[in-house]
N, C-alpha and C positions, 0 to 999 in steps of 0.2 A: 577550545570550547569557550564561547563568550556569549554575550547577549544581554537582554534587559532583565536579568534576574534580580529580584528585590532581596530575597532571603535564601541563603544556602544553609541547609541543616545537614550536618554530617552525623549520621547515626539514625537508625530506625527502630530503636527500642521505644519504650513508653515515653520517655522524655522528648525524644525527637518527634514522634508521631503526634503527641498531645500538643506540643508547641505548634506544629504545622496546622493542626485542627483548629486552633484558636487565632490564627493569623487572618487578616482581612481577605475577603474573596477577590478583591481587586489587586492583590499582590501576587506576583509571580514567584512561586516557591519551588525550590529544587531540593528534594530529599535524596541523600546519597548514602550508601552503605558499602563497606569493604568486602562483603560476602553476600550470602543469601539473606533476604530480609528477615527470616526467622532466626538467624544466628545471633541472638541477643540474649542477655540475661533475663530480660522481662519474660521471655518465652518459657524460661525455666522456673520462674518464681511459683512456689506452691502455696505458701501459707495464707497470705491475705494482705489487706491494706488497713492500716490504722485509721480510725476516725475518732471523733470526739463526740460523746453521747449527748451532751447538753452543756449548759453554762457551768453547772457544778463540776463537770468532769474536766473542764479546761485546765484549771490549776493543777489537778491531779495528773493529767497528761504531761503538763510542763514539768512537774517535779519528777515523774517517772523517767522522762527523757533526759533530764539533767543528771539524775542519779546514774542511769545506764551509761551516759556519756562522760562520767567522772567529773562533771561540772566544768568541762572544757568547752561546752556548747556556746553558741550564740543564742542567748535567750530570746532575742527579738525574732530570730528565725523560727524558733519553737512556737512563739506566740502567734506568728502569722500562720504557721501550719495548723495550729489548733483552731484558729478563727476560720480558715478556709477549707478545712478537711471535708466536712460533710457536704458542702456545696459541690466539691469535685466528685464525691461519691454519687451524689444525685445526678450530676451530669453524665457520668458513666452509665448509670441506670437508665437514664432517658434515651441514650443512644443504643441500648440493647444489652448491657451487661446484666445478666440475671443472677445476681448474688443469691446465695442460699438464704431462705427465709424461715422464720419461726413465728407462728401466730400473726401472719401477714406483715411482719416487719423483719428487719435484718436479724439473722441468726449469729449474733456476735460471739466470737471466741476470744481466748486469751493466749498469749505466748510470753516468753521470757522478758521480765522487766515490767510488765503491765500489772497494775494493781487491780484492774477490773477487766471484764470482757468488753472489748471495744473494737475488735478486728472483724471486718467484713470479709467474706470469702466465697469462692465458687468451688466446692469440694476441695481437692488439693491441686487444682488446676487454675488457680486464680490468675496468675500471670498470663498464661496461654489464652484464657477467655478474654481478659481485658485487652491484650495485644491484638487478637483477631478482630474484636469489635471495633477498637479505635482505628485499626488499619482499614477495615471495611468502610468506615465513615470517611476517612481521609481520601480513599479512592473515589468517593463520589464527588470530590471537589475538583473542578476542572482547572483550577489555577495551580494545582500541585502535581509535580512529576516525581516519580520514584525511580532511581537508577541503582541497580545492584552492581557488585564487583568493581567498585571504584575505591582505590586506595588513597587515603589522605596522606600527603607527604609533608606539607607545610602550609602556613597561611601567607597571603600576600600582604605586604606592609608598605605604606608610604606615609610620611609625615606622622608617624606614630599612630596610624589608624589602619585597621584591617580593611582590605579591599577585595577579599575573596580567598580562594584556596588554590594550592598547587596539588595536583592529583596524578595518579597513574591509572590509566584505563587501557586494558589489554596490553599492559606493560609499556605503554606509550605515555609520555608526560603531557599534561594538558593544564591550562590555566582557566579558572572560572571566576569571573568578577561578580561582585554583588554589593548591595548597599549595606546589608547586615549579614553576619555569619554566626551560626550557632554550632558549637561543638557539643555533641551528645554521644560521644564515642564509647561510653561504658567504662568498665573497670580495668584491672591489671592482672586478673587471674591467669591469663595466658603466659605470664612471666614466671609462674610458679610450677614446680614439678607436680604438685598435688593441689587441685582447686576444684570447686564446684562450677567455676565459670566456663563460658565458651572459650575455646582455645585461641580464637582470633583476637581476643581482647587483651591488648598489650600496652595500655597506657599512653597511646600516641598523643593525646591532647596534652598531657603533662609534659611529655618530651618536647613538644612544640613550645609550650610555655617556658620551659627551662632554656630553650635555645634563644628565645627572644626577650627574656627577663620579664615575662608576664607573671604577675604575682601568683604564687601558689601558697597553700596552707595545709598544715596537718598531714603531710604525706607520710609521716612516720606511723600514722594510725591505721594499722592494717588488721582487719578482723578475721579470726578463724571461727568457723561455725562448729559447734560441738559435735554435730551428728551427721558426718558424711558416712555413707554406706561403706563399711569395711569389706574389702575384697582383695585378698593377697595377689590376685591376678590383675587388679586394676592399675592403670597407669594414667597419670595426668588428670583427666576430667572425672571427678567423682560424682556419683549420684547423691543428691541431697535428701536426707530424711528430715522432712520439714519440722520446724519447731512447733507446728500446730499439733503434732502428736502429743508433745509434752503438755501443750495447752489443754488437750482433751484427757490428760491424766496418765500418759505413759511415764514409766519409771526407768531411771538409769540404774543399772546394777553392774557390779564388777564380775570378773570371770568366776568368782565363787558364789555369785547369786546375791550379794549384799548391796543394798542401796547405800550411796556414799555422798550424795549432794542433793540440795533442793533444786529440782529440775527447772524451776521457773525464775531462777536468778538470772541476771544479765549474762549474755553470751561469754564475755571475757572471764567471768567468774566460773561458769560451768566448765569452760574449756580448760582453765587452769587446774580445776579440781580433777578433771579427767586425765590430764597429762601426769599429774602427781600420782593418781591412782594407778595408771599404767606402769609408772616407775616402781611403785610399791609392790605391785603384783606381778612384775616382770611380764607384761602383756602388751600387745599392740592395739587392743580394742577393749571396749566395754559392750554391754548389751542395753538396748532400749526395748522395754517390754510393754506392749499394749494388748497382749493376747487375751487378757482377762475381760476385754470388752466383747460385746456380742458380734458374731461373725458378720451378720447382715449390715450392722452399723459400720464396721470397719471397711467393708467393701464399697459401701455407698459414700462414706465420708472421705476415704483415702484411696480412690480407685487407681490413681497413678502409682502410688507407693506400693499398693498391694500387687499390682501387675509387675512392676520392676523387680520387686523382691521375689515374687513367685518365679520369674524367669531365671533367677539365680539360686533357686532351690530353697527359698525361705518363705514360709507361710506365716505372715504376720498375725493371722488369727489363731495360730497354734504354738508359735515359738517366738522368742525375742530376736531382735535385729542386731547384728554386730555393727557397731558404729565407732568412729574415731574423728577427732577434730581435723579440719582441713581448711585451707585458705578460702575465703568467701567474699570479702567486701573491703573496699578502700574508703575510709571515711574522708580522707583528704583528697586534694586535687587542685584544680584551678580556683583560686579565690574569687568569689563573686559577691555582689551586693544582693539586696533583697529582691531585685528585679533580674537577677542572673547575669548582670553585666560584669565583665572582667575589667582588669586595669587597663586594657587596650580599647580605644574607641572603636565602636561598631562590632566588637567581638563579644559574644555571649557564650556561656557554658551551662549545661543542664544535666541532671542525672548524676550518675556515679563519678563521672570525670570532673565534676565541679565540687567545690566545698562551700556550702552555704553556712556551715557551722551548726546545722541542725543536730547532727549526730554526736558532736564532740569527739572524745577519744574512742568511743565504742557505740556502734549503732544499736538502738533498741529494735527488737524484732518487728517486722512489717512496716517500719518507717521509711524504707527505701522507695517503695512505689508511691507512698504519700508524698515524699519530697519531689519525686519526678513529676507528679501531677501539679502540685501547688506552684512550684517555681518555674516549670516550663510554661505554664499558663501565664504567670506573671511576666515572663520574658516576652511572650507573644503580645500581651497587652501593651508593654512598654514599646515594643517595635511598632505596633499599630499606631501609637500616638506620636512617634518621633521619626518614622522612616521618611516622611516627605520633607524633612528639614533640609536635605541636601540631595541633589541629583547624582546618579551614578556616574562616576568618572573613572575611566581606566587609568592605572598608574602611568605617570608621565615618563618615567624612566624605562618602562618596558620590563619584562621578566625573562631572565635567561632560563630556557627550558632544555638545555643540552641533556640528552638522555642519560648519559653516564653520571652526570652530576646529580640529577634527580634520583637515580637509583642509589647513589651513595648517601644522599640525605635520608632516603627511606630506610636504608640499613642502619644509619646512625641513630634513628629514632629509638630502636630497641636498646642499643648500647647506652644511650643517654639515660633512659629511665631505669635500666638495671643498675647502672653505676650509682645513680641517685639513691635508689632503695638501699644499696649496699652501704652508702654513706650515712643514711639516716636510721637504718635498721641493720646494723652489723650482725645481730643475732640471727638474721634470716638468710645470710649469704648462701648457705648450703641448701636452702629451700628453693632457690631461684634456678631457672634454666640457664644454660650457657648461650650467649649470643655468638653468632658466627659472622 
């Protein structure tokens, strides 16, 4: 597979789609994903998207994000996110995202780590709504193609510059050349025995970076979400009970019915308290109780959570929800600058597979979709401005695409990232799947 492709984007979550949406109409853009287009973490996101209310809120947002991130953040990335947040929310609204409203303006809510209500949402289906709206917009652009079921194996490199990607399509190796390449491949949850993530997300971008000495950052920073739905029959992919329930007043109680933590503290703090409480009470879970709210309110505000819990025999309007911490997000990844450029020429990274430094050591709730919006758009703007500086040239040396070799590289990707996580987070060894 070759041709005059200007930009290849691997990944069709919000970061990949939103980047494509902002590329110039005269550029030929190829979006590729390793499964069905909906199998991304954006589609699962429930809570909402952080924004900044006004000039006075900017400094408060910066301090909230720094505190949640244990002051390991890149402050300049936070400042950019604060400056550009509302503009991106308005862009989504203009293309059809109907965020929940109150008195003809956004119905802001709060979640862990936020000092004020500043999160926009669409019930508890924010990610799905945003994803479907941006995808519909991207599909109207004639310069963009979307191809499913393509597996990224490696990037093509010559003279220390990325020239495209090596992929498997229908189990056959193919090379795709491009002027610019964007990795938006998502997180690492598929490497964990218990995660809220899509199972196909296995850190391939970081594996490739490790193989080629592309700079990475903060890969030891792995977040557990406090409230995965506890189900003793559940294996691997856990249903997330959104932090927005706690933002709307839900209380965490132990198996004896006692509250033991401030529910709106940052995720790492709440998770630590929950694990300590489980040990103290010899239990595998706690309860999250919001049943004191009006039934009609809960059904309208949290329709997905109500439905999923009801199918498991739990009526959130009448009883508490059993919950337990579960792997959720990777703060680290491929190190990028403020325009999402990696240390390799012509290679960009956006979304969870990247590390802008926005999150520091611990992501504040609802900052993930914000990061995807802000920094994927900045990547597109940078490519729009620079892509004509050089014409597309296929690598002079050619690319060996012997099938067995490519399949071996593909297999090695999972091994590389699992061994890396074991090295940087030895305490999580038994949480990881075994590679074969």
